[in-house]
C-alpha positions in Angstrom: -0.2 0.4 0.0 1.2 3.2 -1.0 1.4 7.1 0.8 -0.4 9.4 -1.8 -0.6 13.0 -1.3 -2.8 14.7 -3.1 -4.9 17.6 -3.2 -9.0 17.9 -1.7 -10.6 17.5 -3.7 -31.2 39.8 -9.5 -28.7 42.0 -8.1 -26.9 40.1 -5.0 -23.7 38.6 -5.5 -24.0 34.6 -4.3 -21.8 33.7 -1.1 -18.3 33.0 -1.4 -19.5 29.7 0.4 -20.5 28.3 -2.5 -18.3 27.1 -5.3 -20.4 27.9 -8.2 -19.8 29.8 -11.9 -21.7 32.8 -10.5 -19.8 33.2 -7.8 -16.2 32.7 -9.4 -17.9 35.2 -12.1 -19.4 38.1 -9.7 -15.5 37.2 -8.0 -13.4 37.5 -11.1 -15.4 40.3 -13.0 -15.9 43.9 -12.9 -14.3 43.5 -9.6 -11.9 45.2 -8.9 -11.1 48.7 -6.8 -9.2 51.6 -7.5 -5.6 50.7 -7.3 -5.0 53.0 -4.6 -7.4 51.1 -2.4 -7.0 47.7 -3.3 -3.5 47.0 -1.4 -4.0 44.7 1.2 -7.6 45.8 1.8 -10.7 42.9 1.3 -12.1 43.4 -2.2 -15.9 45.9 -2.7 -16.8 43.5 -4.8 -17.3 40.7 -2.1 -20.2 42.6 -1.1 -22.0 40.9 2.1 -24.9 38.7 0.3 -28.8 39.8 0.4 -30.1 37.1 -0.5 -30.2 33.5 -0.2 -27.0 32.2 -2.5 -27.7 31.0 -5.9 -25.9 27.7 -5.9 -25.6 23.8 -7.6 -27.3 21.9 -4.7 -26.3 18.4 -4.1 -29.4 18.0 -1.9 -32.0 17.4 -4.9 -33.5 14.4 -5.0 -33.2 13.1 -8.0 -35.7 11.3 -10.1 -35.1 9.8 -13.2 -35.6 6.3 -14.3 -33.4 3.4 -13.7 -33.3 2.1 -16.7 -32.1 5.1 -18.8 -28.3 5.8 -17.6 -27.8 7.9 -20.4 -30.9 10.0 -19.3 -29.7 10.6 -15.2 -26.0 11.4 -16.7 -27.9 14.5 -18.7 -30.0 15.1 -15.5 -26.9 15.0 -13.0 -25.0 16.9 -15.3 -27.5 19.5 -16.6 -26.7 22.0 -14.1 -23.0 22.7 -15.2 -22.5 25.2 -18.1 -19.1 23.5 -19.6 -19.8 25.9 -23.4 -17.3 25.1 -25.8 -14.5 22.1 -25.7 -11.8 24.9 -25.8 -12.7 26.3 -22.7 -13.2 23.3 -21.1 -9.5 21.8 -22.3 -8.3 24.9 -21.2 -10.3 24.7 -17.4 -8.7 21.0 -17.4 -5.6 22.3 -18.2 -5.2 24.6 -15.3 -6.7 22.3 -13.1 -4.2 19.3 -14.5 -1.0 22.1 -13.4 -2.1 23.4 -10.7 -2.2 19.7 -9.5 1.2 18.6 -10.7 2.9 21.6 -9.1 1.2 20.3 -5.5 2.9 16.8 -6.3 5.8 18.0 -7.3 6.2 19.8 -4.4 6.0 17.0 -2.5 8.2 15.2 -4.5 10.8 17.6 -4.5 10.3 17.9 -0.5 11.1 14.6 -0.5 14.0 13.3 -3.3 16.1 16.6 -2.4 16.5 15.5 1.5 17.2 11.8 0.1 14.0 10.2 1.4 13.1 7.1 -0.5 10.1 7.7 -3.6 8.7 4.6 -5.4 6.2 6.5 -7.3 5.2 9.8 -9.2 2.0 10.3 -11.5 0.5 12.6 -13.4 -3.6 11.6 -12.7 -5.6 8.3 -12.3 -6.4 5.5 -13.0 -4.8 3.1 -16.3 -0.7 3.6 -16.9 -0.7 5.8 -20.0 3.0 5.8 -20.3 5.3 5.4 -18.0 9.9 5.0 -17.4 11.5 3.7 -14.6 14.7 6.6 -13.5 16.8 6.9 -10.0 14.1 4.1 -8.6 11.3 6.0 -9.2 9.0 5.0 -11.5 7.1 8.2 -13.1 3.8 7.5 -14.9 1.2 9.5 -16.4 -2.8 8.2 -16.0 -5.6 7.8 -17.9 -7.9 10.5 -15.9 -5.5 13.9 -15.8 -7.3 15.3 -12.8 -5.5 13.7 -9.8 -1.8 12.8 -8.9 0.1 11.7 -6.3 3.5 10.6 -4.5 4.4 7.6 -3.6 6.4 5.9 -1.2 7.6 2.8 -0.5 6.9 2.5 3.5 3.8 0.3 3.1 4.1 -1.5 -0.4 4.1 -5.2 0.4 6.3 -5.1 -3.1 8.9 -3.0 -1.7 12.2 -5.1 -0.9 13.5 -2.2 1.1 14.0 -3.3 5.0 10.9 -1.8 7.0 14.0 0.1 9.2 15.7 1.8 6.1 16.9 5.5 7.8 15.4 6.7 4.1 12.2 5.6 4.8 9.4 8.6 5.5 8.1 7.1 8.5 11.4 6.6 9.7 12.9 10.0 9.1 12.3 13.1 12.0 9.0 14.5 12.6 10.9 17.9 11.1 11.7 15.9 7.2 8.4 14.7 7.4 6.5 17.9 8.4 8.2 19.6 5.2 7.5 17.0 2.6 3.5 17.5 3.8 3.2 21.6 3.6 5.7 21.5 0.7 2.2 20.7 -1.7 1.3 23.6 -0.4 3.9 26.0 -0.5 4.4 24.7 -4.1 0.7 26.0 -5.0 1.5 29.5 -2.9 4.7 29.7 -5.3 3.0 29.0 -8.5 0.1 31.7 -7.5 2.4 34.5 -7.2 3.7 33.3 -10.5 0.7 33.3 -12.1 -0.6 37.0 -10.7 2.9 38.3 -12.0 2.5 36.9 -15.3 -0.8 38.3 -15.9 0.8 42.0 -14.3 3.4 41.3 -17.1 1.1 40.5 -20.4 -2.2 41.5 -20.1 -2.2 43.6 -17.0 -5.1 43.7 -14.2 -7.9 44.9 -14.5 -9.0 47.5 -12.0 -12.7 49.0 -11.6 -13.7 52.5 -11.9 -16.9 53.8 -9.9 -19.2 56.2 -11.6 -22.4 58.2 -10.3 -25.4 55.4 -10.7 -26.6 52.3 -11.0 -26.1 50.4 -15.2 -29.5 48.8 -16.5 -28.0 45.9 -17.9 -31.3 43.8 -18.7 -34.6 45.3 -19.0 -36.9 41.9 -19.7 -39.5 42.5 -22.0 -43.4 43.7 -20.9 -42.2 44.3 -17.5 -43.1 47.9 -16.2 -39.8 49.5 -16.6 -39.5 48.4 -20.6 -43.9 50.1 -21.0 -42.3 52.9 -19.1 -39.4 53.3 -21.5 -36.4 52.3 -20.0 -33.2 50.5 -22.2 -30.4 48.0 -21.3 -27.6 50.5 -21.0 -29.4 53.6 -19.4 -27.3 54.4 -16.0 -29.8 55.4 -13.6 -28.4 58.6 -11.6 -31.1 59.5 -8.9 -35.3 58.2 -7.8 -37.3 60.2 -6.3 -34.9 63.3 -6.5 -32.2 61.0 -4.6 -29.0 61.9 -6.1 -27.2 58.0 -6.3 -23.2 58.1 -4.9 -20.6 56.7 -6.8 -20.7 52.9 -6.7 -20.7 50.7 -3.4 -21.9 48.0 -2.1 -25.6 49.6 0.0 -25.9 51.7 -4.1 -27.8 48.8 -6.1 -29.4 48.0 -3.0 -30.8 52.0 -2.3 -33.0 52.1 -5.8 -33.9 48.2 -5.3 -35.8 49.4 -1.4 -37.3 52.1 -3.0 -38.8 50.3 -5.9 -39.8 47.8 -3.4 -41.5 50.2 -1.3 -43.7 52.1 -4.5 -45.9 49.0 -6.0 -48.5 51.0 -8.5 -47.3 54.1 -7.3 -45.3 56.8 -9.9 -41.2 56.1 -9.0 -39.1 59.4 -11.0 -35.7 57.8 -12.3 -33.1 60.4 -13.6 -31.5 58.0 -15.9 -28.2 58.9 -18.2 -28.7 57.3 -22.1 -25.8 58.4 -24.4 -24.8 62.0 -23.7 -28.2 62.8 -22.6 -30.1 63.0 -19.2 -33.5 62.6 -18.8 -36.7 62.1 -16.7 -38.5 58.3 -16.8 -41.6 58.1 -14.4 -42.1 54.0 -13.7 -45.0 52.3 -12.1 -43.6 49.7 -10.5 -45.9 46.4 -10.9 -47.5 44.8 -7.8 -45.5 41.8 -6.7 -47.6 38.8 -4.5 -45.9 39.6 -1.3 -47.4 43.4 -1.9 -43.6 44.8 -3.1 -42.9 46.7 -6.2 -40.8 45.3 -9.2 -39.6 47.0 -12.2 -38.4 43.9 -13.9 -34.6 45.6 -14.6 -31.2 44.0 -13.9 -28.7 46.2 -12.3 -25.4 46.6 -11.6 -23.0 49.2 -10.4 -21.7 51.3 -12.4 -18.0 50.9 -13.0 -16.0 51.2 -16.2 -12.9 48.6 -16.2 -9.5 50.1 -17.2 -6.4 48.0 -16.9 -3.2 48.3 -14.1 -0.2 47.8 -16.3 3.7 48.5 -15.1 6.2 50.8 -16.7 8.6 48.2 -15.3 10.0 45.3 -13.4 9.9 46.7 -10.0 6.0 48.1 -11.0 5.5 44.3 -12.0 6.8 43.1 -8.5 4.7 45.6 -6.8 1.4 45.6 -8.2 2.0 41.5 -8.5 2.6 41.5 -4.1 -0.3 43.6 -3.6 -3.0 41.7 -5.8 -1.5 38.0 -4.3 -2.0 39.2 -0.5 -5.8 40.7 -1.9 -6.6 37.1 -3.3 -5.2 35.7 -0.3 -6.9 37.8 2.2 -10.1 36.8 0.1 -9.1 33.2 0.4 -8.6 32.6 4.1 -12.1 35.1 5.1 -13.7 33.0 3.0 -12.4 30.0 4.8 -13.8 31.5 7.9 -17.2 32.0 6.9 -17.2 28.7 5.7 -16.0 26.9 9.6 -18.3 29.4 11.1 -21.7 28.1 8.5 -20.6 24.7 8.2 -23.9 23.4 8.2 -24.9 25.6 4.6 -21.5 25.5 3.1 -20.7 21.9 3.8 -23.3 20.5 0.9 -21.8 22.8 -1.5 -18.3 22.3 -1.0 -17.3 20.7 -5.4 -15.4 18.2 -6.6 -13.3 18.4 -10.2 -16.4 18.3 -12.5 -18.0 21.7 -10.8 -14.8 23.4 -10.4 -13.8 22.3 -14.2 -17.0 23.7 -15.5 -16.9 27.2 -13.0 -13.1 26.9 -15.2 -15.2 26.6 -18.1 -17.3 29.6 -18.2 -14.7 31.8 -17.0 -12.2 31.1 -19.8 -14.9 31.7 -22.2 -15.2 34.9 -20.1 -12.0 36.5 -20.2 -8.5 35.9 -20.0 -8.2 38.2 -17.4 -10.7 35.7 -15.4 -8.9 32.7 -16.2 -5.7 33.9 -14.8 -7.1 34.8 -11.6 -9.4 31.2 -11.3 -5.9 29.9 -11.3 -4.6 31.9 -8.6 -7.6 31.2 -6.4 -7.2 27.8 -7.5 -3.7 27.1 -6.0 -4.4 29.5 -2.6 -7.4 27.3 -2.3 -5.2 24.1 -2.0 
């Protein structure tokens, strides 16, 4: 038996405890505060959720014909949007690279200390290719979403004496701690390298806030549609109340006023192109008595790219971004443990992670960089 090391596998944003595409796209999209504000501070894009998170729950009872396995597979995967083959391969490639780096950390920490290693595998399942060097079997397996470093300590086929001083179990505890923690250290270094590459190649996307609330979408036949509100409009004021620059409360401020005024005219000051004018909208009434106008709302921000002027600025930007992401990951872990009963069912495996990565890959290369960095830090 071998010892294996492998990584554990309307307007409100989703919860950080929900490892879903909605959460990641929200986290990775138009979501950095101005540069001078973000070093060593929590991102303003991690708003406190005001509605239940959107997630792919594993608690829903599946109803499927027991004789039709194809129907069941289609049903089971229906919550995941994998998109194109190219985006799936990109996401799978990112996950595989992260796992290889993680296992390489364990392997190098053992090998450089003279600890016996018997196997290094990328993937799991049947062996596709292998070779031996320095008493180590290196192999590539059929399914790349995993990997392991094998130690001969408890291998019944090993001819190494049980009291060999270079077996992992016979080494001092500090040596073993170094081997066990080296995978995490390797992923941390890899995360910084990914961010540094992003800074040098495409720059960091940074949000510039503007006054008002953006209307990305208007539902057909809704109150907003009937009264002349269009996608792309910016609401600058509502009932004479001027809206400030974007922030966590600006969208909910508009939503609250609309909810409190069912069937009563609400006056919106709207910016469309270079023109400002007023529109009167009469919210429809929900079954619970609150008002609704049938629009999607989002903060009014413009995305710019932060690019370094020299290599020293690149290191500076990458370091600040690294610490910002690290803070977010630690904060998410804290929230997960504090709300474990709600969070436990939302932890996702490789299939869900690839689905998230594929959706991010289709959206923007910036998101793919940060997706990779976040995965490294989560390990």
